[in-house]
C-alpha positions in Angstrom: 16.6 12.5 -73.5 16.8 9.7 -71.1 14.1 8.7 -68.7 14.9 5.9 -66.3 12.8 3.0 -65.4 11.8 1.8 -62.0 11.9 -1.9 -61.1 8.3 -3.2 -60.8 7.4 -3.5 -57.1 4.8 -6.1 -57.6 7.2 -8.9 -58.6 6.9 -12.2 -56.8 9.2 -12.0 -53.8 10.3 -15.7 -54.2 11.6 -14.9 -57.7 13.4 -11.7 -56.9 16.6 -11.3 -54.8 16.3 -8.9 -51.9 19.0 -6.6 -53.3 16.7 -5.6 -56.2 14.4 -2.9 -55.0 13.0 -1.6 -58.2 12.8 -2.5 -62.1 10.6 -1.0 -65.0 7.2 0.3 -66.0 4.3 1.0 -69.5 0.4 0.3 -70.5 -1.9 -2.0 -72.5 -3.6 -1.3 -75.9 -5.0 -3.6 -78.6 -2.2 -4.6 -80.9 -1.8 -7.6 -83.1 0.6 -10.1 -81.7 3.4 -11.7 -83.8 3.3 -15.5 -84.0 7.1 -15.5 -83.5 8.0 -14.5 -80.0 11.7 -14.2 -81.0 10.7 -11.5 -83.6 7.6 -9.8 -82.0 9.4 -6.5 -81.4 11.6 -6.8 -84.5 8.8 -7.1 -86.9 6.8 -4.3 -85.3 9.8 -1.9 -85.3 10.8 -2.7 -88.8 7.3 -2.4 -90.1 6.5 0.9 -88.3 9.9 2.5 -88.1 9.3 4.9 -91.0 5.9 6.1 -89.6 5.8 9.6 -88.3 2.3 9.6 -86.7 3.0 10.5 -83.1 1.6 12.3 -80.0 4.0 15.0 -79.0 3.7 14.4 -75.3 6.3 15.5 -72.8 9.4 13.3 -72.5 9.3 10.8 -69.6 5.6 10.3 -69.2 5.1 7.8 -66.4 8.7 6.8 -66.4 11.1 7.6 -63.5 14.7 6.9 -62.6 16.2 3.5 -62.6 17.1 3.5 -58.9 18.8 0.1 -58.8 22.0 0.8 -56.9 23.9 -1.9 -58.9 23.4 0.1 -62.1 23.9 3.6 -60.8 26.5 5.8 -62.3 26.7 7.6 -59.0 28.1 4.5 -57.3 31.8 4.9 -56.6 32.4 1.2 -57.1 30.7 1.2 -60.5 32.6 4.2 -61.6 35.9 2.6 -60.5 35.2 -0.3 -62.9 34.5 1.8 -66.0 36.9 1.6 -68.9 40.2 3.5 -68.2 40.0 4.9 -71.7 36.7 6.6 -70.8 35.5 6.9 -74.4 32.0 5.8 -73.3 30.2 6.2 -70.0 28.4 2.9 -70.3 30.2 -0.3 -69.2 29.8 -3.8 -67.8 30.7 -4.6 -64.2 30.0 -7.2 -61.5 27.4 -6.3 -58.9 29.2 -5.8 -55.6 26.4 -7.5 -53.6 25.9 -10.6 -55.7 28.8 -10.8 -58.2 26.3 -10.9 -61.0 27.4 -9.3 -64.3 25.6 -6.0 -64.8 25.3 -3.2 -67.4 25.6 0.4 -66.0 22.7 2.7 -66.2 22.5 4.8 -69.4 23.9 8.4 -68.5 20.9 10.7 -67.8 21.6 14.0 -69.5 19.4 15.7 -66.8 21.5 14.5 -63.9 24.9 13.2 -65.2 25.0 15.6 -68.1 25.6 15.1 -71.9 28.9 13.7 -73.3 31.8 16.2 -73.5 32.6 17.7 -76.9 34.0 20.7 -78.6 30.9 21.1 -80.9 27.2 20.3 -80.6 27.6 17.7 -83.3 30.5 16.0 -81.5 28.3 15.8 -78.4 25.5 14.2 -80.4 27.8 11.8 -82.1 29.2 10.6 -78.7 25.7 10.3 -77.5 24.6 7.8 -80.2 27.9 6.0 -79.8 27.0 5.4 -76.1 23.5 4.2 -77.2 25.2 1.6 -79.5 27.6 0.5 -76.8 24.8 0.3 -74.2 22.8 -1.9 -76.6 25.6 -4.2 -77.6 27.0 -5.0 -74.2 23.4 -5.7 -73.0 22.9 -8.0 -76.0 26.1 -9.9 -75.2 25.2 -10.4 -71.5 21.7 -11.7 -72.4 23.3 -14.3 -74.7 25.8 -15.3 -72.0 22.9 -15.9 -69.6 21.5 -18.4 -72.2 18.8 -20.8 -71.0 15.6 -22.1 -72.6 13.0 -20.8 -70.1 10.8 -18.1 -71.6 9.7 -15.4 -69.0 7.7 -12.2 -69.1 9.6 -8.9 -69.4 8.9 -7.7 -65.9 10.5 -4.3 -66.4 8.0 -3.0 -68.9 4.8 -4.0 -67.1 4.2 -0.4 -65.8 5.9 1.5 -68.7 4.1 4.1 -70.9 6.0 5.9 -73.6 5.2 9.2 -75.4 4.8 7.9 -78.9 1.5 6.1 -79.9 3.2 3.6 -82.3 5.7 2.4 -79.7 3.1 2.5 -76.9 1.3 -0.2 -78.9 4.5 -2.1 -79.2 5.0 -1.9 -75.4 1.5 -3.1 -74.8 2.1 -6.1 -77.0 5.4 -6.9 -75.3 3.7 -7.0 -71.9 1.9 -10.2 -72.9 5.0 -11.9 -74.4 7.4 -14.4 -72.8 11.0 -14.4 -74.0 14.1 -16.5 -73.3 17.3 -14.6 -72.3 18.6 -14.9 -75.9 15.4 -13.7 -77.4 15.5 -10.8 -74.9 19.0 -9.9 -76.1 17.9 -10.1 -79.8 15.0 -7.8 -79.0 17.3 -5.3 -77.2 19.7 -5.2 -80.1 16.9 -4.4 -82.5 15.2 -1.7 -80.4 18.5 -0.2 -79.3 19.8 0.0 -82.9 16.6 1.7 -83.9 17.1 4.2 -81.1 20.6 4.9 -82.2 19.6 5.3 -85.9 16.7 7.6 -85.1 19.2 9.8 -83.2 22.0 9.6 -85.8 19.5 10.4 -88.7 18.3 13.6 -87.2 21.6 15.5 -86.7 20.5 18.3 -89.1 17.6 19.3 -86.9 19.3 19.2 -83.5 18.6 22.2 -81.3 21.5 24.7 -80.7 20.9 24.8 -77.0 20.7 21.0 -76.5 22.3 18.8 -79.1 20.5 15.8 -77.6 17.2 17.3 -78.7 15.7 17.9 -82.1 13.1 20.5 -83.4 10.7 17.8 -84.7 8.6 17.1 -81.6 6.9 14.1 -83.1 10.2 12.4 -84.0 11.6 13.4 -80.6 8.7 11.5 -79.0 9.7 8.4 -81.0 13.4 8.8 -79.9 12.3 9.2 -76.2 10.1 6.1 -76.5 12.9 3.9 -78.0 15.2 5.2 -75.2 12.8 4.2 -72.5 12.1 0.7 -74.0 15.8 0.1 -74.5 16.6 1.0 -70.9 13.7 -1.2 -69.7 15.1 -4.2 -71.6 18.6 -3.7 -70.2 17.1 -3.4 -66.7 15.4 -6.8 -67.4 18.7 -8.3 -68.4 20.4 -7.0 -65.3 17.5 -8.4 -63.1 17.7 -11.8 -64.8 21.5 -11.9 -64.3 21.1 -11.3 -60.6 18.3 -13.8 -60.2 20.4 -16.4 -62.1 23.5 -15.7 -59.9 21.3 -16.0 -56.8 19.9 -19.4 -58.0 23.3 -20.7 -58.8 24.7 -19.6 -55.4 21.7 -21.3 -53.7 22.4 -24.6 -55.5 26.1 -24.5 -54.6 25.2 -23.8 -51.0 22.8 -26.7 -50.8 25.1 -29.2 -52.4 
């Protein structure tokens, strides 16, 4: 269900720390822009969330793994900082290279595997709980970064998603500039939509894979919200590292 997002390689070198090797990707279509940058994704999601017109493309079209080492679940240092209760596989930690707060990558069912559970429904419930945790801790970090400077969302510039409605949303988002707090608000809205789309389709989950449903059009919407959410968290991680780098540079020069 999850498709990771690579860090855009065409970012300006002066604005990106050397530790970051990759961030996210989508595509551009005509879509009406909201006059409120704080709500440009919120309004589009709420207005179109009930629509079911979709293209049932394969999951993960033009989206690849988030290879940033600081957010990899395969990193021994990252795993060591996970919650000792281990109820969720997403967590916050400090990047070992920069000390910047980071959110771990969302567990990829294809590589890490789905959550453990005694029944398919339990597995699915734990999955959407992880979605909610992933969204909320990203939202908190974005608000902690604060600041008033509005910047483009670099991690969605090459992203394409399998659902037509949400592809239009991504295309609109590519032209927007958001402050860190606006980015966090956007993440919260998109991520909660992802979680609710998953939680509302329990009755049509497939027996072989409880993270999938039999409705291919709705699955395309779920996959699209997944990819957008992961891209927004990747952007928050990137901004956190850039901010830490700038703060360290100012302290070093003083």
